[in-house]
DOKOL-866459 format. One record per residue: residue in one letter; x, y, z of N, C-alpha, C in turn. Coordinates in steps of 0.05 Angstrom, whole numbers. Each point is the difference from the previous one (the first is absolute). Example, Ala and Ser with C-alpha at 12.3 -4.5 7.8 and 13.67 -1.06 7.14 Angstrom:
2
REC_A_264_-114_156_-18_24_0_18_24_0 .
REC_S_-7_21_-14_16_24_1_-15_22_14 .
This chain:
376
REC_M_113_-166_298_7_-2_-26_9_-3_-26 .
REC_A_11_-28_-2_26_0_-30_-6_10_-32 .
REC_S_19_18_-6_-6_12_-20_12_-29_-21 .
REC_I_-15_7_-19_5_-25_-27_30_8_-15 .
REC_L_6_23_6_35_5_3_16_5_32 .
REC_G_-14_-9_11_22_15_28_4_30_0 .
REC_L_-16_19_-16_5_19_-11_-14_36_29 .
REC_A_-16_-16_13_-16_14_21_20_12_18 .
REC_T_4_15_21_14_10_21_-15_22_11 .
REC_S_3_3_23_-16_14_23_1_35_-9 .
REC_S_25_9_-23_-5_20_-1_-20_6_-33 .
REC_M_-1_-22_-10_-19_-1_-21_-25_4_3 .
REC_V_0_-21_29_-29_-1_2_-14_23_4 .
REC_A_11_26_6_-4_12_2_-5_22_-21 .
REC_H_3_-10_-18_-7_17_-37_-8_-26_-10 .
REC_A_-21_-12_22_-13_-24_-24_-21_6_-20 .
REC_A_-12_-7_7_-23_0_-23_-14_33_-5 .
REC_D_5_1_-19_-8_33_-4_-26_5_-36 .
REC_A_1_23_-7_-24_6_-23_13_27_-1 .
REC_K_-2_3_-27_9_26_-9_-4_11_-24 .
REC_R_-29_21_7_-11_7_-34_24_21_-11 .
REC_E_-4_-1_-31_6_2_-14_-11_8_-32 .
REC_T_12_16_-14_-14_3_-22_15_-11_-21 .
REC_F_-16_-11_-24_16_-27_-15_-2_9_-30 .
REC_G_-16_14_-8_-10_26_-29_-14_13_5 .
REC_S_-9_9_-29_-27_2_-1_-8_2_-23 .
REC_L_-32_-5_-4_-9_-13_-23_-4_29_-22 .
REC_P_-2_-12_-27_-1_20_-21_-19_27_14 .
REC_D_-27_-4_7_-17_17_6_12_27_35 .
REC_G_29_-16_5_13_17_21_-11_-12_30 .
REC_T_-14_-18_0_-17_-11_22_38_-17_8 .
REC_T_13_12_36_7_-17_4_-5_-26_11 .
REC_V_23_-29_-1_-5_-21_5_19_-9_25 .
REC_D_-11_-3_17_20_-8_27_5_-30_-3 .
REC_A_17_-2_24_18_-25_-2_4_-3_33 .
REC_V_-2_-16_11_4_-4_34_22_-22_1 .
REC_V_21_2_7_27_-12_5_-3_-18_33 .
REC_L_2_-29_0_-1_-12_24_16_-11_1 .
REC_S_19_-2_25_25_-15_8_-9_-10_19 .
REC_N_23_-28_11_8_-12_28_26_4_7 .
REC_A_8_-11_23_25_4_13_18_-15_-8 .
REC_H_-4_-20_-25_8_-26_-18_12_7_-23 .
REC_G_3_20_-5_2_9_-30_-20_-5_-22 .
REC_M_-33_1_8_-10_-3_-17_-20_25_-7 .
REC_Q_-11_1_-33_-13_31_-5_-8_0_-23 .
REC_A_-28_-2_6_-23_7_-15_-10_20_-5 .
REC_R_5_12_-35_-20_22_-8_-30_-13_-19 .
REC_I_-11_23_19_-31_-5_-12_-9_29_-18 .
REC_I_-9_-2_-26_-9_10_-7_-25_16_3 .
REC_A_-14_23_-5_-31_2_1_-10_-10_-23 .
REC_L_9_1_-36_-2_-10_-22_4_-27_3 .
REC_G_-36_-16_0_3_-30_1_-2_-10_10 .
REC_A_7_19_34_4_-1_25_20_-31_0 .
REC_S_30_11_-12_24_-21_-10_19_-4_20 .
REC_I_9_-26_1_28_-4_7_20_6_-25 .
REC_Q_12_27_2_12_12_-10_39_-13_2 .
REC_S_1_-11_31_22_-13_-5_1_-14_22 .
REC_L_14_-14_8_11_-17_35_25_-8_8 .
REC_A_13_8_14_25_3_0_-3_-24_18 .
REC_T_20_-18_0_8_-23_25_24_-11_-4 .
REC_P_19_-6_26_28_-6_-7_-7_-37_-4 .
REC_D_26_-7_-12_13_-21_-7_9_-18_21 .
REC_R_13_-29_-2_3_-7_30_23_12_7 .
REC_N_20_15_-13_23_22_7_3_15_6 .
REC_G_-43_15_11_-2_12_0_4_40_-22 .
REC_K_2_-16_-23_-1_24_-14_-20_1_-15 .
REC_S_-13_38_7_-29_-3_-21_-4_5_-38 .
REC_A_-35_-12_-4_9_8_-14_-27_-3_-17 .
REC_N_-16_14_-14_-16_6_-7_-13_-21_-12 .
REC_I_-20_-21_3_-17_-21_-11_-28_-9_-13 .
REC_A_-4_35_-1_-23_5_-16_1_15_-26 .
REC_L_-3_-16_-22_-3_13_-21_-21_30_-2 .
REC_G_8_21_-11_-16_21_-15_17_29_-2 .
REC_Y_-10_17_-9_5_28_-10_21_23_28 .
REC_A_15_3_-13_12_21_12_-22_33_-3 .
REC_S_-9_5_-14_-20_21_-5_-22_-8_-9 .
REC_L_-16_18_11_-36_7_-1_0_-9_-30 .
REC_A_11_21_-22_1_-7_-24_-6_-22_-14 .
REC_D_19_-16_8_-4_-31_-10_-31_-9_13 .
REC_Y_2_10_18_-24_-20_8_-24_8_-7 .
REC_V_-7_20_-2_-18_12_-22_-4_-7_-33 .
REC_G_25_7_-5_9_-5_-28_-2_-29_-13 .
REC_N_6_-14_12_5_-30_-8_1_-27_36 .
REC_P_-35_12_-6_-2_-23_37_1_-33_-14 .
REC_Q_3_-7_31_16_-40_-10_-14_-5_32 .
REC_Y_-15_11_3_-8_-17_40_21_6_12 .
REC_F_25_0_-7_19_9_31_-12_8_16 .
REC_G_6_-28_25_-16_6_31_-24_20_0 .
REC_A_-20_3_-22_-16_-2_2_-32_-15_19 .
REC_T_-11_14_4_-27_-8_7_-16_0_-19 .
REC_V_-6_-25_1_-25_-12_-30_-34_-1_4 .
REC_G_-11_7_-14_-30_-3_5_-21_11_-14 .
REC_R_-18_10_-3_-12_-20_16_-4_-22_1 .
REC_Y_8_-7_-18_-1_-32_0_30_-8_-17 .
REC_A_12_-18_29_30_3_-14_-11_-32_-19 .
REC_N_25_5_-20_1_-17_-16_-23_-2_-23 .
REC_R_-7_-20_-16_-14_-5_-28_-34_-4_13 .
REC_I_-15_20_-27_-32_-9_1_1_-12_-18 .
REC_A_-9_-18_-6_-5_-11_-39_-19_26_-11 .
REC_K_8_9_-13_-4_12_-32_-5_34_17 .
REC_G_-4_3_24_-1_21_14_-39_4_14 .
REC_K_-14_-25_-5_-33_-4_1_-1_-14_31 .
REC_F_-14_-1_21_-7_-7_18_-34_8_8 .
REC_T_-8_-16_15_-23_1_-6_-4_-8_46 .
REC_L_-19_26_9_-4_-4_26_-29_0_11 .
REC_D_-7_-5_14_-41_-4_8_-10_4_-32 .
REC_G_-2_-7_-20_-3_1_-20_4_22_-16 .
REC_H_16_17_4_4_25_-16_35_-10_-4 .
REC_A_1_10_-30_18_0_-24_24_16_7 .
REC_Y_21_-4_10_31_22_-9_6_-2_-12 .
REC_S_16_28_-13_20_-1_-23_24_12_16 .
REC_V_24_-5_-3_20_12_5_20_11_-21 .
REC_P_23_5_-2_16_9_-18_21_-28_-2 .
REC_V_4_-7_-26_6_-17_-2_36_10_-19 .
REC_N_21_-10_27_28_18_-11_16_-30_3 .
REC_N_-4_-18_-9_25_-25_-3_-18_-19_-13 .
REC_G_4_10_-29_-14_-14_-25_-29_8_1 .
REC_V_-16_-30_4_-30_6_5_-13_0_21 .
REC_N_21_-3_30_-4_-1_22_7_24_8 .
REC_S_-8_8_29_10_7_18_11_3_20 .
REC_L_22_10_4_21_-1_17_-3_25_25 .
REC_H_5_-7_29_12_11_19_-11_27_-6 .
REC_G_-43_-2_2_-12_20_7_-8_17_-32 .
REC_G_24_-1_-22_-25_4_-15_28_28_-9 .
REC_S_6_12_-26_11_20_-6_10_19_20 .
REC_K_-7_-1_17_6_20_26_-12_3_22 .
REC_G_14_-28_4_-13_-14_31_21_21_34 .
REC_F_5_-17_7_6_8_21_33_1_6 .
REC_D_16_-9_-19_27_9_1_9_29_-12 .
REC_K_-28_9_-18_9_25_-15_-16_23_10 .
REC_V_-9_3_26_-13_17_8_20_9_24 .
REC_L_-4_26_14_3_9_20_-14_7_25 .
REC_W_15_-12_14_-13_-12_30_9_17_17 .
REC_T_-11_7_20_2_18_17_15_-13_32 .
REC_V_22_12_5_12_-16_21_-17_12_29 .
REC_A_-18_-8_13_-8_0_15_4_-2_30 .
REC_D_24_-5_5_12_-10_24_25_-5_13 .
REC_V_25_10_11_20_-12_-1_12_2_24 .
REC_K_13_-27_19_-2_-14_21_31_-3_7 .
REC_H_9_3_35_22_-25_-12_0_2_34 .
REC_D_16_-24_11_-6_3_21_25_-20_13 .
REC_A_21_-12_22_26_-11_-3_1_-26_-16 .
REC_D_-34_-11_-2_3_-32_-11_-7_4_-32 .
REC_K_-14_18_-15_-12_5_-21_-3_19_-9 .
REC_A_1_9_-26_-11_16_-15_-17_-3_-23 .
REC_S_-12_25_-2_-22_-13_-24_-23_26_-15 .
REC_V_-1_-3_-21_-24_25_-17_-20_-12_-11 .
REC_T_-18_7_8_-32_-12_-16_-4_30_-15 .
REC_L_-9_-9_-27_-8_-3_-32_-25_-8_12 .
REC_S_-12_31_-25_-33_-3_-2_-5_5_-26 .
REC_Y_-25_-11_-8_-9_8_-27_-27_-8_-4 .
REC_V_-15_21_-16_-33_-8_7_-7_3_-32 .
REC_S_-1_-27_-9_-13_0_-32_-34_-3_-1 .
REC_P_-2_18_-17_-37_6_-3_-16_-23_-9 .
REC_D_-18_0_4_-18_-17_-9_-3_4_-29 .
REC_G_0_-15_-18_7_-6_-26_31_0_-13 .
REC_D_16_6_15_36_5_-2_2_-25_-21 .
REC_M_14_-8_-21_13_-18_-23_-19_-19_4 .
REC_G_-30_20_3_-25_-35_-8_-7_-17_25 .
REC_Y_18_9_21_-10_-18_29_-24_26_19 .
REC_P_-9_-24_2_-33_15_23_11_1_18 .
REC_G_-18_23_16_6_9_19_28_21_21 .
REC_K_-1_12_8_20_26_16_24_-24_24 .
REC_L_22_6_-13_18_-20_19_21_12_8 .
REC_T_-2_2_30_21_5_20_10_-12_-1 .
REC_V_23_9_-4_31_-18_2_15_5_19 .
REC_T_18_-10_16_29_7_12_29_-22_-3 .
REC_A_10_11_0_29_-27_-1_20_12_27 .
REC_T_15_-16_17_12_14_11_15_-29_5 .
REC_Y_29_21_-4_29_-11_-6_15_5_35 .
REC_T_-1_-28_4_21_5_34_17_-11_-1 .
REC_L_29_7_5_29_-12_1_3_3_37 .
REC_D_5_-30_8_6_-5_26_26_-6_0 .
REC_E_4_3_23_31_-15_13_-3_-31_-3 .
REC_E_-13_-22_4_8_-19_-19_-1_-15_-29 .
REC_N_10_30_-19_8_7_-21_-16_-14_-22 .
REC_R_-29_3_10_-26_0_-11_-9_27_-22 .
REC_L_-7_3_-30_-14_18_0_-30_-21_-8 .
REC_S_-31_14_12_-18_-7_4_-16_12_-22 .
REC_I_-18_-6_-25_-26_22_5_-21_-8_1 .
REC_D_-11_14_9_-34_-11_10_-25_24_-23 .
REC_Y_-10_-18_-13_-19_15_-22_-28_-14_13 .
REC_R_-19_33_4_-20_-4_8_-17_19_-20 .
REC_A_-25_-13_-3_-21_11_-14_-30_1_7 .
REC_T_-12_25_-5_-32_-4_3_-11_12_-24 .
REC_T_-26_-13_-1_-17_18_-20_-30_6_5 .
REC_D_-7_19_-18_-30_5_9_-20_-20_-16 .
REC_K_11_-6_-20_-19_-22_-22_16_-18_3 .
REC_T_-16_-28_-9_7_-33_-1_26_4_-27 .
REC_T_27_-11_3_13_9_-19_29_-26_-2 .
REC_I_10_1_-7_28_-22_2_27_12_3 .
REC_V_13_-16_17_26_15_4_16_-17_1 .
REC_N_31_2_-10_20_-18_6_24_22_1 .
REC_L_15_-5_17_20_25_13_33_-11_-4 .
REC_S_11_-3_-20_32_-2_14_8_14_-9 .
REC_N_43_-5_17_17_15_-3_16_-18_-33 .
REC_H_8_18_-13_16_-6_-27_31_6_6 .
REC_A_12_-1_19_25_-1_2_13_-17_-27 .
REC_Y_31_3_-8_12_-14_-7_28_3_9 .
REC_W_10_-30_10_28_-2_13_22_-15_-1 .
REC_N_19_11_-6_18_-5_2_20_-18_28 .
REC_L_11_-17_11_13_1_20_24_12_3 .
REC_S_9_-8_-23_30_12_-3_-1_28_-10 .
REC_G_-18_15_2_0_31_-11_-8_0_-24 .
REC_E_-19_19_3_-12_19_-33_17_-8_-17 .
REC_G_1_0_-24_17_5_-18_30_-22_-8 .
REC_S_-4_-15_21_22_-19_8_5_-16_-18 .
REC_G_-25_-9_-15_-3_-21_-22_-16_-17_-2 .
REC_S_3_-30_-3_-33_-14_0_-7_-17_30 .
REC_V_-16_-5_11_-10_-18_19_-2_-22_-9 .
REC_M_7_-12_-14_-7_-26_0_11_-30_5 .
REC_E_18_15_18_18_-8_14_-13_-9_22 .
REC_Q_-9_15_10_-7_6_38_-31_-14_-6 .
REC_R_0_-20_23_-5_-17_12_-21_13_18 .
REC_L_-34_-18_-23_-25_15_6_-11_-31_19 .
REC_T_-10_-2_24_-19_-21_6_-28_12_-4 .
REC_L_-26_-12_2_-34_14_-7_-10_-18_9 .
REC_A_-21_8_14_-12_-25_22_-28_-8_-9 .
REC_G_-3_12_-24_-28_-22_-15_3_-18_-10 .
REC_D_-6_-20_-5_3_-34_-19_-21_4_-20 .
REC_A_-6_17_-8_-14_4_-26_0_24_-4 .
REC_Y_-14_4_-26_7_29_-24_-24_2_-20 .
REC_L_-8_19_-12_-19_10_-18_7_4_-30 .
REC_P_-3_-30_-8_10_9_-27_-17_19_-24 .
REC_V_21_18_-13_-16_19_-13_-7_-4_-32 .
REC_D_-9_18_-18_-7_3_-20_22_16_-14 .
REC_A_-1_4_-27_22_12_-10_2_32_4 .
REC_G_-29_5_8_3_38_8_4_-5_42 .
REC_S_17_-13_7_-10_-8_42_-14_-8_-3 .
REC_I_-24_-5_3_-29_-2_9_4_-26_11 .
REC_P_-1_-11_25_-3_-23_16_-24_-17_-21 .
REC_T_0_-24_-4_-12_-21_-17_-29_-9_22 .
REC_G_8_8_28_-18_-7_21_9_-37_10 .
REC_E_19_-2_-14_12_-21_17_20_-7_14 .
REC_I_-2_-18_28_25_2_18_13_-18_2 .
REC_R_33_15_-16_14_-36_-3_19_-5_17 .
REC_K_7_-16_14_19_-6_9_21_6_-5 .
REC_V_21_2_9_32_15_-2_14_-21_2 .
REC_A_0_-25_8_13_-25_1_8_-13_-28 .
REC_G_20_3_-9_18_-18_-22_2_29_-25 .
REC_T_-13_27_11_10_20_-18_26_12_10 .
REC_P_3_20_-16_16_28_-6_-9_18_29 .
REC_F_-34_-2_5_-4_23_19_-4_-17_26 .
REC_D_17_-21_9_2_-13_24_30_14_11 .
REC_F_-11_21_20_14_14_12_-4_-6_43 .
REC_R_-3_-27_0_-10_-10_21_36_-6_17 .
REC_Q_13_-8_-9_22_12_1_14_15_-8 .
REC_A_23_16_20_20_25_-12_6_-8_-30 .
REC_K_-5_16_-21_19_-7_-21_10_20_-19 .
REC_P_20_10_-22_5_24_-4_-22_7_-18 .
REC_I_-9_22_1_-24_10_-24_5_-8_-31 .
REC_G_26_3_-5_9_-9_-32_-4_-23_-1 .
REC_R_-3_-25_14_12_-30_-1_-15_-4_-27 .
REC_D_-31_-2_6_-16_-10_-19_-17_23_-30 .
REC_I_14_19_13_-23_27_-20_5_1_-35 .
REC_R_27_-23_1_-2_0_-28_-8_-36_-17 .
REC_T_-12_-11_24_-20_-20_-8_-9_5_-22 .
REC_N_-11_-17_-21_-22_10_-19_-28_-16_14 .
REC_D_-9_7_16_-21_2_5_-19_24_-6 .
REC_A_-35_-7_-4_-16_13_-17_-5_25_15 .
REC_Q_5_-10_35_-13_40_13_23_4_-3 .
REC_L_24_-9_7_9_8_3_18_33_-30 .
REC_L_-4_-17_-26_2_18_-24_-34_20_-6 .
REC_N_-16_-7_18_-25_24_5_14_26_12 .
REC_G_10_-9_20_7_29_22_21_0_-7 .
REC_R_20_-9_-28_33_4_6_9_7_21 .
REC_G_-4_-26_19_16_-6_20_-25_-1_24 .
REC_Y_2_0_37_-18_2_3_-10_27_10 .
REC_D_-33_0_-9_-10_21_9_-31_-21_1 .
REC_H_0_-19_34_-24_-8_6_-2_14_19 .
REC_N_-30_-16_2_-9_-1_42_-2_-30_11 .
REC_W_17_2_18_5_-17_18_-27_-10_21 .
REC_V_-19_-21_-1_-16_-2_25_14_-12_20 .
REC_I_5_18_21_6_2_33_-27_-15_8 .
REC_S_-19_10_1_-16_-9_14_-30_2_-15 .
REC_K_-24_-16_7_-24_1_-22_-15_35_6 .
REC_D_2_1_40_-6_15_2_15_19_19 .
REC_E_-13_38_7_28_5_6_6_-19_38 .
REC_A_18_5_0_11_-3_32_-9_8_28 .
REC_P_-6_-1_12_3_5_35_15_24_4 .
REC_S_29_-4_-8_23_20_13_11_-11_-26 .
REC_L_35_23_1_16_-5_-14_9_-36_5 .
REC_R_15_7_-29_18_-28_-1_20_8_-15 .
REC_M_28_-22_-6_16_9_-23_-17_-12_-24 .
REC_V_5_15_-12_-8_-9_-34_29_1_-4 .
REC_A_16_18_-15_28_-12_-13_23_11_15 .
REC_R_27_-6_0_21_-2_1_19_3_-25 .
REC_V_28_20_11_15_0_-25_22_8_6 .
REC_E_19_-8_-8_26_2_19_23_3_-39 .
REC_D_17_17_19_21_10_-23_26_-15_14 .
REC_P_14_-27_-12_35_-5_-5_11_26_10 .
REC_V_-6_17_-24_25_18_10_3_21_14 .
REC_S_-19_22_12_-3_11_21_1_-12_22 .
REC_G_-23_-17_8_-12_-18_17_-20_15_6 .
REC_R_-12_14_-10_-28_19_6_-22_-29_-10 .
REC_V_-17_-6_24_-18_-13_-5_-37_16_3 .
REC_L_-18_-2_-6_-27_10_1_-15_-10_0 .
REC_T_-12_-3_16_-21_-23_12_-31_15_-10 .
REC_L_-20_-3_-9_-23_16_0_-14_-15_17 .
REC_K_-26_18_14_-23_-13_13_-27_7_-7 .
REC_S_-20_-17_-3_-26_27_-1_-19_-30_6 .
REC_S_-27_11_-6_-24_-13_8_-24_-6_-28 .
REC_K_18_12_-26_-15_-4_-20_2_-30_-13 .
REC_P_-27_-9_-7_9_-25_-15_13_-3_-28 .
REC_G_11_21_-9_8_-1_-30_25_14_1 .
REC_L_23_-10_-15_28_13_-10_16_0_-22 .
REC_Q_-12_28_-11_19_1_-30_26_10_6 .
REC_F_15_-21_-17_26_-7_4_8_15_-39 .
REC_Y_15_15_1_4_8_-28_36_-1_-2 .
REC_S_11_-3_-14_29_-7_-1_14_24_-20 .
REC_G_-15_16_0_16_22_-18_5_7_-27 .
REC_N_-18_-21_-7_-8_0_-40_7_17_-19 .
REC_F_-16_29_15_-5_20_-22_23_15_4 .
REC_L_9_8_12_25_15_3_17_1_-12 .
REC_D_2_18_-23_8_-8_-24_30_16_-9 .
REC_G_16_13_24_27_11_-12_-10_34_-8 .
REC_T_-21_9_4_0_23_-10_-5_28_29 .
REC_T_-4_-20_28_-2_19_20_28_0_14 .
REC_V_6_25_0_13_7_22_-1_4_24 .
REC_G_8_-11_26_-5_1_21_-4_15_27 .
REC_T_1_0_20_11_18_18_36_15_4 .
REC_G_7_-31_-2_38_0_-1_11_19_-33 .
REC_G_-17_-5_-24_8_4_-24_16_-28_-11 .
REC_H_-19_-23_15_10_-24_-7_-37_-11_-27 .
REC_V_0_-9_-22_-4_-6_-18_-21_-30_13 .
REC_Y_-29_2_-3_-10_-20_15_-1_-13_-29 .
REC_R_8_-36_-2_-7_-18_-18_-15_-29_9 .
REC_Q_-14_-13_-12_-16_-18_12_13_-15_7 .
REC_G_-16_-15_25_17_-21_19_13_27_18 .
REC_D_-5_19_2_14_22_26_-10_-1_22 .
REC_A_-22_-7_8_-21_7_23_-26_-30_3 .
REC_F_-4_4_24_-24_-16_0_-29_12_7 .
REC_V_-13_-5_3_-20_17_13_-22_-23_8 .
REC_L_-11_-2_33_-14_-12_14_-35_19_9 .
REC_E_-14_-4_-8_-23_4_6_-24_-18_1 .
REC_P_-2_12_46_-25_-14_16_-19_21_-14 .
REC_Q_-19_-28_-7_-30_16_-17_-17_-33_3 .
REC_L_-28_9_-9_-26_-15_-6_18_-6_-30 .
REC_Y_-15_-24_-16_5_-22_-25_-6_28_-19 .
REC_P_9_0_-17_-4_17_-26_-23_-12_-10 .
REC_D_-14_17_-12_-30_0_-7_-14_-17_18 .
REC_T_-3_3_25_-17_-3_15_-34_9_-8 .
REC_P_-7_24_4_-20_7_-15_-20_-17_-22 .
REC_N_23_-12_-18_-17_-8_-21_-1_-33_7 .
REC_K_14_-5_16_12_-31_4_-22_-12_33 .
REC_A_-23_-2_12_-10_-9_23_8_-16_8 .
REC_S_26_-28_-11_19_-17_19_23_22_4 .
REC_F_-3_20_2_28_1_12_-8_16_22 .
REC_G_-26_10_10_-9_9_23_-13_30_1 .
REC_S_8_13_14_-13_32_-6_20_31_1 .
REC_A_-4_24_-14_14_13_-2_-15_20_10 .
REC_R_-27_6_11_-21_8_17_6_12_22 .
REC_L_-14_27_-7_8_18_24_-23_11_6 .
REC_E_-14_2_16_-20_15_5_-10_19_26 .
REC_P_-8_20_-2_1_30_18_-3_-15_32 .
REC_G_11_17_13_4_-19_31_16_-13_5 .
REC_H_20_-12_-22_17_-22_9_25_12_-8 .
REC_E_26_-9_2_24_10_-10_25_-29_-5 .
REC_Y_-3_17_-21_26_-18_-16_28_1_10 .
REC_R_9_-24_6_36_10_7_20_-21_-16 .
REC_N_21_13_-10_21_-14_-6_30_-3_16 .
REC_L_0_-7_32_34_9_0_18_-30_-16 .
REC_I_14_21_2_27_-11_-18_26_0_18 .
REC_V_9_-17_9_30_4_13_31_-12_-19 .
REC_Y_21_15_4_13_-6_-15_29_10_28 .
REC_E_7_-30_2_21_-6_20_28_-4_-6 .
REC_F_21_17_3_23_-1_-15_25_-6_21 .
REC_T_15_-26_-1_27_-1_11_17_-12_-5 .
REC_T_23_-15_3_17_-4_-15_9_-24_-1 .
REC_E_22_-12_-9_3_-33_-2_31_-7_-4 .
REC_S_14_-11_20_22_-1_-9_3_-27_-20 .
REC_A_28_0_-13_3_-34_-14_-4_-13_22 .
REC_R_2_-8_19_-10_-21_25_-17_-3_10 .
REC_G_-22_20_-5_-30_0_5_-3_33_9 .
REC_A_-25_-4_11_-26_17_3_26_24_33 .
REC_H_6_19_4_4_4_34_-23_35_3 .
């Protein structure tokens, strides 16, 4: 099997996939927060922390074999607690926005906390990104290393119905793929939409703008939003608009266009329509290439929607993992998910989960490198 960098040797294979448990820090009440470091033979290393079931860092080599952390985050637990910004976090119960924090299910009206203007974002004021998950399982063999984290959200948590039992399994394999397998079951009919909010900069976190990194998105339509970033209900074709990423182009090429939708979001913060319904299997939904480092990220999912966010609200007040300040446009976020505000828009499908059924969102990030002359 060929390595993306040609680095694998027989001696390295002997020390291939590995998973090591360590302590990341302690919460103000003294509770220990665990971390698990997943690594493979090709120089990839992902640190997953139990707070928010989050990607704290992900190091991968560039085209010259030099490794760098490409995931934005904090160096200390205190920063995650004191200034949470969804860095690498699992978001839910409902990823993205619910208009005015209200929805109706089987004739019952529910209210969830509003924490984004008049709307609810990523599960409310204490979503899954802000709770301590349990490290339920850590394992590795010659081909892959994984950690499974679990969390039980009680009935009524943040206003959502049903006791929701959730697992997030992170797996790093020898094909340089990091996958996240989200699963959930409930004891009462509820709504669920889980995703990961990793901020990526393929040149390395803290290295500056991602506006020249080249993005491809599989969707031929997107969801326009109102001034509060709630979808209007329209499904609009991307052709002839700044939202057309069907062919690779720099993220920032059209971001300063005088387009009402870009003004609403201060840049891109929209859901692309990958398909009307969930696909039966994984498919490529996005690809990002960094001309500087040669790193390439290919994202696969079966979910119908993909939220693309261009780091518009990074405001220069956050000091990240490597000691650098994060400013607007210094990262991008790609979140495979159901459409935003689906519980209030029947035309968007359903976010419903019933007892006896299992919710699942499998997300795969595949990392390769590209030379100036093409992929290898």
